[in-house]
PAKOL-812294 format. One record per residue: residue in three letters; z negated, x, y negated of N, C-alpha, C in turn; residue number from 1. Coordinates in pm, whole numbers. Example, Ala and Ser with C-alpha at 12.3 -4.5 7.8 and 13.67 -1.06 7.14 Angstrom:
BEGIN
+------+--------+--------+--------+--------+--------+--------+--------+--------+--------+-------+
! roza !    n.Z !    n.X !    n.Y !   ca.Z !   ca.X !   ca.Y !    c.Z !    c.X !    c.Y ! bakol !
+------+--------+--------+--------+--------+--------+--------+--------+--------+--------+-------+
!  ALA !   -780 !   1319 !    569 !   -780 !   1230 !    450 !   -780 !   1320 !    330 !     1 !
!  SER !   -708 !   1285 !    225 !   -714 !   1367 !    106 !   -787 !   1290 !     -3 !     2 !
+------+--------+--------+--------+--------+--------+--------+--------+--------+--------+-------+
END
This chain:
BEGIN
+------+--------+--------+--------+--------+--------+--------+--------+--------+--------+-------+
! roza !    n.Z !    n.X !    n.Y !   ca.Z !   ca.X !   ca.Y !    c.Z !    c.X !    c.Y ! bakol !
+------+--------+--------+--------+--------+--------+--------+--------+--------+--------+-------+
!  MET !  -1885 !   -613 !  -1714 !  -1837 !   -747 !  -1690 !  -1692 !   -755 !  -1737 !     1 !
!  PRO !  -1602 !   -804 !  -1651 !  -1461 !   -814 !  -1691 !  -1438 !   -922 !  -1795 !     2 !
!  VAL !  -1358 !   -889 !  -1895 !  -1315 !   -987 !  -1996 !  -1178 !  -1039 !  -1956 !     3 !
!  ILE !  -1087 !   -948 !  -1922 !   -953 !   -983 !  -1874 !   -899 !   -866 !  -1793 !     4 !
!  ILE !   -821 !   -899 !  -1690 !   -756 !   -800 !  -1605 !   -610 !   -839 !  -1595 !     5 !
!  GLY !   -520 !   -743 !  -1613 !   -378 !   -772 !  -1600 !   -298 !   -645 !  -1598 !     6 !
!  GLY !   -171 !   -659 !  -1567 !    -86 !   -542 !  -1564 !     50 !   -575 !  -1508 !     7 !
!  VAL !    119 !   -473 !  -1468 !    251 !   -486 !  -1408 !    254 !   -400 !  -1282 !     8 !
!  ILE !    371 !   -385 !  -1224 !    383 !   -321 !  -1093 !    329 !   -179 !  -1087 !     9 !
!  ASP !    336 !   -103 !  -1195 !    295 !     38 !  -1186 !    165 !     72 !  -1258 !    10 !
!  HIS !     97 !    -25 !  -1315 !    -33 !      2 !  -1374 !   -109 !   -127 !  -1403 !    11 !
!  VAL !   -237 !   -112 !  -1425 !   -323 !   -227 !  -1453 !   -410 !   -195 !  -1575 !    12 !
!  HIS !   -441 !   -299 !  -1651 !   -532 !   -286 !  -1765 !   -655 !   -371 !  -1737 !    13 !
!  LEU !   -770 !   -317 !  -1771 !   -897 !   -388 !  -1759 !   -964 !   -385 !  -1895 !    14 !
!  LEU !  -1001 !   -500 !  -1944 !  -1087 !   -507 !  -2063 !  -1223 !   -550 !  -2011 !    15 !
!  VAL !  -1317 !   -458 !  -2019 !  -1450 !   -485 !  -1965 !  -1556 !   -456 !  -2069 !    16 !
!  SER !  -1665 !   -522 !  -2053 !  -1781 !   -498 !  -2137 !  -1884 !   -423 !  -2053 !    17 !
!  LEU !  -1923 !   -306 !  -2099 !  -2018 !   -224 !  -2024 !  -2147 !   -206 !  -2103 !    18 !
!  LYS !  -2255 !   -196 !  -2030 !  -2383 !   -164 !  -2091 !  -2388 !    -14 !  -2118 !    19 !
!  PRO !  -2468 !     28 !  -2213 !  -2478 !    172 !  -2242 !  -2523 !    255 !  -2121 !    20 !
!  THR !  -2589 !    191 !  -2027 !  -2637 !    264 !  -1909 !  -2530 !    281 !  -1802 !    21 !
!  HIS !  -2418 !    211 !  -1814 !  -2310 !    225 !  -1716 !  -2237 !    358 !  -1736 !    22 !
!  GLN !  -2203 !    422 !  -1627 !  -2122 !    543 !  -1632 !  -1979 !    504 !  -1596 !    23 !
!  ILE !  -1886 !    532 !  -1686 !  -1748 !    489 !  -1667 !  -1691 !    539 !  -1535 !    24 !
!  SER !  -1718 !    664 !  -1501 !  -1662 !    718 !  -1376 !  -1713 !    640 !  -1255 !    25 !
!  GLU !  -1838 !    598 !  -1257 !  -1893 !    522 !  -1144 !  -1836 !    381 !  -1140 !    26 !
!  VAL !  -1819 !    319 !  -1257 !  -1762 !    185 !  -1263 !  -1619 !    188 !  -1209 !    27 !
!  LEU !  -1538 !    284 !  -1253 !  -1399 !    293 !  -1207 !  -1393 !    328 !  -1059 !    28 !
!  ARG !  -1480 !    414 !  -1013 !  -1484 !    447 !   -870 !  -1509 !    322 !   -786 !    29 !
!  ASP !  -1604 !    240 !   -829 !  -1637 !    118 !   -756 !  -1523 !     16 !   -761 !    30 !
!  ILE !  -1460 !      2 !   -877 !  -1347 !    -91 !   -890 !  -1234 !    -47 !   -799 !    31 !
!  LYS !  -1201 !     81 !   -801 !  -1092 !    131 !   -717 !  -1125 !    114 !   -569 !    32 !
!  ARG !  -1248 !    144 !   -531 !  -1287 !    134 !   -390 !  -1279 !    -11 !   -342 !    33 !
!  LYS !  -1340 !   -101 !   -417 !  -1342 !   -242 !   -376 !  -1203 !   -303 !   -377 !    34 !
!  SER !  -1123 !   -272 !   -479 !   -989 !   -331 !   -485 !   -900 !   -273 !   -376 !    35 !
!  SER !   -915 !   -147 !   -341 !   -839 !    -88 !   -231 !   -875 !   -156 !    -99 !    36 !
!  GLU !  -1005 !   -177 !    -78 !  -1048 !   -248 !     43 !   -985 !   -386 !     50 !    37 !
!  TRP !   -981 !   -456 !    -64 !   -923 !   -590 !    -67 !   -774 !   -588 !    -35 !    38 !
!  VAL !   -700 !   -494 !    -96 !   -556 !   -483 !    -71 !   -531 !   -452 !     76 !    39 !
!  HIS !   -608 !   -362 !    133 !   -590 !   -325 !    273 !   -616 !   -445 !    365 !    40 !
!  LYS !   -723 !   -518 !    337 !   -763 !   -630 !    423 !   -680 !   -756 !    399 !    41 !
!  GLU !   -668 !   -798 !    275 !   -607 !   -928 !    244 !   -454 !   -923 !    239 !    42 !
!  ILE !   -399 !   -813 !    188 !   -254 !   -803 !    177 !   -196 !   -727 !    296 !    43 !
!  GLY !   -278 !   -643 !    358 !   -234 !   -569 !    475 !   -158 !   -442 !    442 !    44 !
!  ASP !   -166 !   -398 !    318 !    -97 !   -275 !    277 !   -192 !   -158 !    295 !    45 !
!  ARG !   -192 !   -100 !    416 !   -284 !     10 !    446 !   -246 !    138 !    374 !    46 !
!  GLY !   -124 !    144 !    319 !    -80 !    264 !    248 !   -115 !    263 !    100 !    47 !
!  PHE !   -172 !    152 !     51 !   -205 !    144 !    -92 !   -314 !    243 !   -127 !    48 !
!  VAL !   -292 !    318 !   -235 !   -394 !    407 !   -290 !   -382 !    407 !   -442 !    49 !
!  TRP !   -492 !    428 !   -509 !   -494 !    443 !   -653 !   -463 !    589 !   -687 !    50 !
!  GLN !   -410 !    612 !   -807 !   -396 !    750 !   -854 !   -535 !    809 !   -873 !    51 !
!  ASP !   -542 !    941 !   -881 !   -671 !   1007 !   -897 !   -734 !    983 !  -1033 !    52 !
!  GLY !   -653 !    980 !  -1138 !   -708 !    969 !  -1273 !   -706 !    829 !  -1328 !    53 !
!  TYR !   -746 !    818 !  -1452 !   -745 !    692 !  -1525 !   -758 !    722 !  -1673 !    54 !
!  GLY !   -724 !    625 !  -1756 !   -743 !    638 !  -1900 !   -845 !    536 !  -1946 !    55 !
!  VAL !   -928 !    575 !  -2038 !  -1033 !    486 !  -2089 !  -1030 !    491 !  -2241 !    56 !
!  PHE !  -1035 !    374 !  -2301 !  -1037 !    363 !  -2446 !  -1145 !    264 !  -2485 !    57 !
!  SER !  -1217 !    292 !  -2590 !  -1315 !    197 !  -2639 !  -1253 !    120 !  -2756 !    58 !
!  VAL !  -1294 !     -6 !  -2770 !  -1244 !    -89 !  -2879 !  -1362 !   -159 !  -2946 !    59 !
!  SER !  -1346 !   -184 !  -3074 !  -1452 !   -255 !  -3146 !  -1447 !   -403 !  -3112 !    60 !
!  LEU !  -1556 !   -473 !  -3133 !  -1562 !   -616 !  -3104 !  -1453 !   -693 !  -3178 !    61 !
!  SER !  -1420 !   -649 !  -3298 !  -1319 !   -720 !  -3377 !  -1179 !   -710 !  -3317 !    62 !
!  GLN !  -1156 !   -611 !  -3229 !  -1025 !   -590 !  -3169 !  -1010 !   -654 !  -3031 !    63 !
!  ILE !  -1114 !   -714 !  -2980 !  -1107 !   -775 !  -2847 !   -996 !   -880 !  -2837 !    64 !
!  PRO !   -979 !   -971 !  -2934 !   -867 !  -1066 !  -2923 !   -730 !   -999 !  -2918 !    65 !
!  THR !   -711 !   -892 !  -2994 !   -584 !   -820 !  -2994 !   -559 !   -753 !  -2859 !    66 !
!  VAL !   -660 !   -689 !  -2804 !   -647 !   -622 !  -2675 !   -624 !   -726 !  -2564 !    67 !
!  ARG !   -693 !   -838 !  -2573 !   -675 !   -945 !  -2476 !   -528 !   -992 !  -2475 !    68 !
!  ARG !   -471 !  -1016 !  -2594 !   -331 !  -1059 !  -2602 !   -238 !   -952 !  -2546 !    69 !
!  TYR !   -267 !   -826 !  -2575 !   -187 !   -716 !  -2523 !   -185 !   -719 !  -2370 !    70 !
!  ILE !   -300 !   -736 !  -2309 !   -309 !   -739 !  -2163 !   -241 !   -864 !  -2108 !    71 !
!  GLU !   -258 !   -977 !  -2173 !   -195 !  -1101 !  -2127 !    -43 !  -1093 !  -2130 !    72 !
!  ASN !     12 !  -1013 !  -2219 !    157 !  -1007 !  -2238 !    221 !   -881 !  -2182 !    73 !
!  GLN !    163 !   -821 !  -2080 !    216 !   -697 !  -2023 !    359 !   -710 !  -1972 !    74 !
!  GLU !    390 !   -818 !  -1903 !    527 !   -832 !  -1850 !    629 !   -833 !  -1963 !    75 !
!  ASP !    605 !   -912 !  -2067 !    696 !   -916 !  -2181 !    703 !   -780 !  -2250 !    76 !
!  HIS !    588 !   -719 !  -2269 !    580 !   -591 !  -2339 !    663 !   -484 !  -2268 !    77 !
!  HIS !    654 !   -479 !  -2135 !    722 !   -372 !  -2062 !    867 !   -405 !  -2027 !    78 !
!  ARG !    917 !   -515 !  -2074 !   1060 !   -541 !  -2062 !   1138 !   -452 !  -2159 !    79 !
!  THR !   1073 !   -412 !  -2267 !   1141 !   -331 !  -2369 !   1088 !   -188 !  -2377 !    80 !
!  ARG !    973 !   -161 !  -2319 !    913 !    -29 !  -2329 !    836 !      2 !  -2201 !    81 !
!  THR !    873 !    109 !  -2132 !    806 !    143 !  -2007 !    668 !    202 !  -2035 !    82 !
!  PHE !    586 !    205 !  -1931 !    454 !    265 !  -1942 !    466 !    412 !  -1981 !    83 !
!  ARG !    562 !    481 !  -1921 !    582 !    623 !  -1951 !    618 !    643 !  -2098 !    84 !
!  GLU !    702 !    557 !  -2153 !    740 !    567 !  -2295 !    622 !    537 !  -2386 !    85 !
!  GLU !    538 !    449 !  -2341 !    425 !    407 !  -2423 !    311 !    509 !  -2424 !    86 !
!  TYR !    287 !    570 !  -2313 !    175 !    663 !  -2300 !    215 !    796 !  -2362 !    87 !
!  VAL !    161 !    826 !  -2477 !    207 !    937 !  -2559 !    176 !   1073 !  -2497 !    88 !
!  GLU !     51 !   1102 !  -2475 !     14 !   1231 !  -2419 !    -48 !   1209 !  -2282 !    89 !
!  PHE !     -4 !   1287 !  -2184 !    -58 !   1271 !  -2051 !    -42 !   1399 !  -1971 !    90 !
!  ASP !   -119 !   1408 !  -1869 !   -109 !   1519 !  -1774 !    -41 !   1463 !  -1650 !    91 !
!  GLU !     79 !   1511 !  -1619 !    158 !   1461 !  -1507 !     80 !   1453 !  -1376 !    92 !
!  ARG !    -16 !   1545 !  -1357 !    -92 !   1545 !  -1231 !   -168 !   1415 !  -1210 !    93 !
!  TYR !   -201 !   1345 !  -1319 !   -284 !   1226 !  -1306 !   -208 !   1096 !  -1321 !    94 !
!  LEU !    -78 !   1102 !  -1348 !     -4 !    980 !  -1369 !     97 !    947 !  -1261 !    95 !
!  TRP !    172 !   1043 !  -1215 !    283 !   1008 !  -1124 !    266 !   1075 !   -991 !    96 !
+------+--------+--------+--------+--------+--------+--------+--------+--------+--------+-------+
END
């Protein structure tokens, strides 16, 4: 279940609550598939595609308000620090 969704032009953040029976790869596959279909149909951008990879982080219940604020303030946050500068370790094949 989504708690908050937000992002900027080159990436998106999702704060979701998952049941222990959910498989992250299947959830992300479905989100990417459905959102791609929506972009193609509603916006008309037939060239839109998601990157192959994704990053997943778990947070404790006590940190949900902090993560929510972080997602809500993405535009302000990335005025001073790019996604590339923020993401410490990454495999280029899955990001750009």
